[in-house]
C-alpha atoms as one frame of an Amber mdcrd trajectory, in Angstrom:
protein
  -6.247  14.208 -37.568  -2.904  15.934 -37.303  -2.623  19.685 -36.968  -0.784
  19.706 -40.280  -4.037  19.507 -42.085  -2.415  17.301 -44.752  -1.240  14.468
 -42.566  -2.784  11.762 -44.786  -0.262  12.576 -47.541   2.667  14.034 -45.538
   5.785  11.754 -45.362   8.251  12.545 -42.527  11.804  11.317 -42.110  13.212
  10.915 -38.603  16.954  10.727 -38.314  18.239   9.796 -34.912  20.730   7.234
 -33.628  18.542   6.436 -30.565  16.748   3.274 -31.644  14.156   3.618 -28.872
  13.349   7.117 -29.596  13.068   6.432 -33.416  10.563   3.682 -32.710   8.528
   5.972 -30.302   8.445   8.775 -32.769   7.539   6.481 -35.583   4.679   5.063
 -33.590   3.416   8.384 -32.226   3.539  10.288 -35.566   2.026   7.436 -37.432
  -0.792   7.274 -34.966  -1.456  10.993 -35.792  -1.844  10.346 -39.500   1.715
  10.876 -40.858   3.691   8.390 -42.892   6.992   8.013 -41.145  10.335   6.702
 -42.329  13.419   6.366 -39.906  17.140   6.563 -40.410  19.844   5.859 -37.696
  22.430   8.308 -39.289  22.995  10.809 -42.090  24.119   8.074 -44.531  20.870
   6.157 -44.105  18.965   9.355 -44.476  20.762  10.210 -47.715  19.846   6.852
 -49.186  16.213   7.214 -48.371  16.123  10.792 -49.796  17.342   9.617 -53.026
  14.136   7.695 -53.701  11.594   9.476 -51.536  10.460  13.156 -51.554   9.879
  13.814 -47.905   7.541  16.655 -46.645   9.562  17.261 -43.399  12.824  16.126
 -41.769  13.240  15.646 -38.056  16.935  15.475 -37.337  19.044  14.757 -34.285
  22.356  16.659 -33.868  24.809  14.232 -32.176  25.059  11.134 -34.391  28.003
   8.854 -35.335  29.722  10.218 -38.361  28.040  13.226 -40.023  26.208  15.433
 -37.456  22.705  16.693 -37.847  23.988  20.194 -38.444  26.141  18.977 -41.255
  23.347  16.952 -42.745  20.974  19.923 -42.475  23.473  22.259 -44.313  24.012
  19.652 -47.008  20.332  19.093 -47.552  19.580  22.804 -47.603  22.006  23.430
 -50.428  19.788  21.689 -52.921  16.349  21.370 -51.152  13.735  23.611 -49.347
  12.197  20.736 -47.416  11.259  21.882 -43.848  13.855  20.683 -41.267  13.220
  20.520 -37.490  16.215  19.948 -35.176  15.309  17.652 -32.284  18.226  17.239
 -29.873  19.356  17.348 -26.269  21.743  20.219 -27.126  19.185  22.875 -26.355
  21.334  25.785 -25.400  20.874  29.220 -27.219  24.239  28.806 -29.007  23.171
  25.333 -30.359  19.735  26.712 -31.437  21.346  29.514 -33.270  23.811  27.108
 -34.980  20.979  24.949 -36.152  19.218  27.932 -37.718  22.444  29.112 -39.223
  22.916  25.820 -40.833  19.462  26.016 -42.529  17.063  24.482 -39.980  13.564
  25.915 -39.892  12.849  25.072 -36.214  14.574  23.667 -33.142  13.073  21.588
 -30.376  15.229  20.564 -27.399  14.979  17.184 -25.651  13.099  16.196 -23.409
  10.037  17.463 -25.248   6.260  17.091 -25.255   5.039  14.852 -28.073   2.122
  17.198 -28.608   4.433  20.156 -29.071   6.475  18.179 -31.634   3.136  17.387
 -33.500   2.075  20.971 -33.499   5.543  22.213 -34.718   5.500  19.645 -37.611
   2.057  20.962 -38.632   3.133  24.597 -38.464   6.255  23.900 -40.540   4.349
  22.193 -43.286   1.500  24.840 -43.355   4.288  27.446 -43.854   5.857  25.342
 -46.611   2.543  24.650 -48.408   1.280  26.901 -51.221  -1.062  29.535 -50.008
  -4.311  30.102 -51.853  -4.555  33.867 -51.591  -4.829  36.938 -53.758  -1.929
  37.408 -56.161   1.039  39.204 -54.470   3.143  41.481 -56.542   6.871  41.222
 -57.130   9.144  43.296 -54.957  12.274  44.832 -56.358  15.217  45.417 -54.069
  18.211  46.701 -56.015  19.449  43.828 -58.091  17.148  41.364 -56.239  13.558
  40.564 -57.134  11.308  38.456 -54.917   8.153  36.808 -56.265   5.893  36.174
 -53.282   3.550  33.875 -55.154   6.381  31.445 -56.043   8.519  32.240 -52.978
  11.386  32.860 -55.455  14.197  35.186 -55.023  16.542  36.237 -57.891  19.539
  38.426 -57.850  21.011  39.658 -61.135  18.635  37.235 -62.857  19.990  34.274
 -61.080  17.921  32.064 -58.480  18.946  32.551 -54.918  18.082  29.638 -52.512
  15.706  30.445 -49.636  14.950  28.278 -46.608  11.253  27.790 -45.816  11.698
  30.115 -42.906  13.475  32.820 -44.971  10.780  32.662 -47.720   7.961  32.868
 -45.059   9.613  35.955 -43.576  10.266  37.644 -46.861   6.652  36.886 -48.009
   5.356  38.459 -44.839   7.445  41.534 -45.488   6.497  41.725 -49.138   2.746
  41.655 -48.221   3.284  44.536 -45.637   5.874  46.815 -47.348   6.604  49.777
 -45.183   5.078  48.242 -42.054   7.434  47.725 -39.124   7.142  44.372 -37.269
   8.544  43.666 -33.831  10.579  40.542 -33.246   7.868  39.301 -30.944   5.150
  39.824 -33.598   7.327  38.033 -36.192   7.848  35.039 -33.938   4.042  34.767
 -33.353   3.235  35.066 -37.099   5.975  32.683 -38.108   5.660  30.160 -35.385
   9.140  30.741 -34.049   9.992  30.541 -30.336  13.295  32.472 -30.083  13.456
  36.271 -31.090  17.056  35.648 -31.773  16.121  33.278 -34.572  14.407  36.229
 -36.321  17.645  38.176 -36.156  19.499  35.160 -37.698  16.912  34.870 -40.602
  17.075  38.666 -41.262  20.912  38.510 -41.308  20.840  35.625 -43.905  18.283
  37.491 -45.983  20.403  40.619 -45.999  23.335  38.629 -47.228  21.290  37.323
 -50.138  19.670  40.738 -50.991  21.689  43.667 -49.921  24.751  45.079 -51.714
  26.276  45.708 -48.292  24.603  43.517 -45.643  26.106  45.706 -42.901  24.481
  48.834 -44.378  20.991  47.500 -45.375  18.810  49.494 -47.598  15.913  47.254
 -47.998  15.332  45.130 -44.796  15.964  47.971 -42.348  16.198  47.856 -38.584
  13.611  50.076 -36.835  15.185  51.097 -33.567  13.190  49.979 -30.558  10.723
  48.165 -32.739  12.128  45.501 -35.143  12.317  45.275 -38.862  10.561  46.732
 -42.040  10.952  46.176 -45.782  11.524  49.209 -47.843  11.872  48.031 -51.521
  12.658  50.109 -54.628   9.393  49.052 -56.312   6.409  46.753 -55.996   5.384
  45.801 -59.429
């Protein structure tokens, strides 16, 4: 049984130009209960995504033609499917670039297969609907966030959120006025780099705040981390 909890129905797409690694990942993930499709490049991945609704993408960065970063950014423009970047480019600047392009997590090669399995499960749990008590809408100026639907609207128009952004905003909405440290946010959201929290907060501010450089709603608490201070919870 996979840590995902829903491995029997979860369908993963592995996008990597390394034929040997594709085969190994397909065999290992399949043995742990996932359905797995593979693609050698972004073009093949796009063809598969036209006919299959995947539950998670595992994407390499350096591939012939379109890079994994470019594919991630393109997919994120119209889909909230969780995306895990899996690549030999494991430097901090590369990880940040991956998150900025819309990835939800980043695992450098070489990696432990068990860690990959756990990360896949964590990403899908975060993306799955949560059966909890109804959470109330949060109003932030011209933006309104509905935690139950993980939907953000600004001036009445939908604003796309990545899975990670929605999870972070939902956590803030459920704890209005409570400051969270970066370390605490990393633990709660299953993130390894505290810097990735800063990246997600910066992206959320661009989508919510009138002036992201002078945030009114997602505020920085000096020496602590971040806190959500909305106009109203309705």
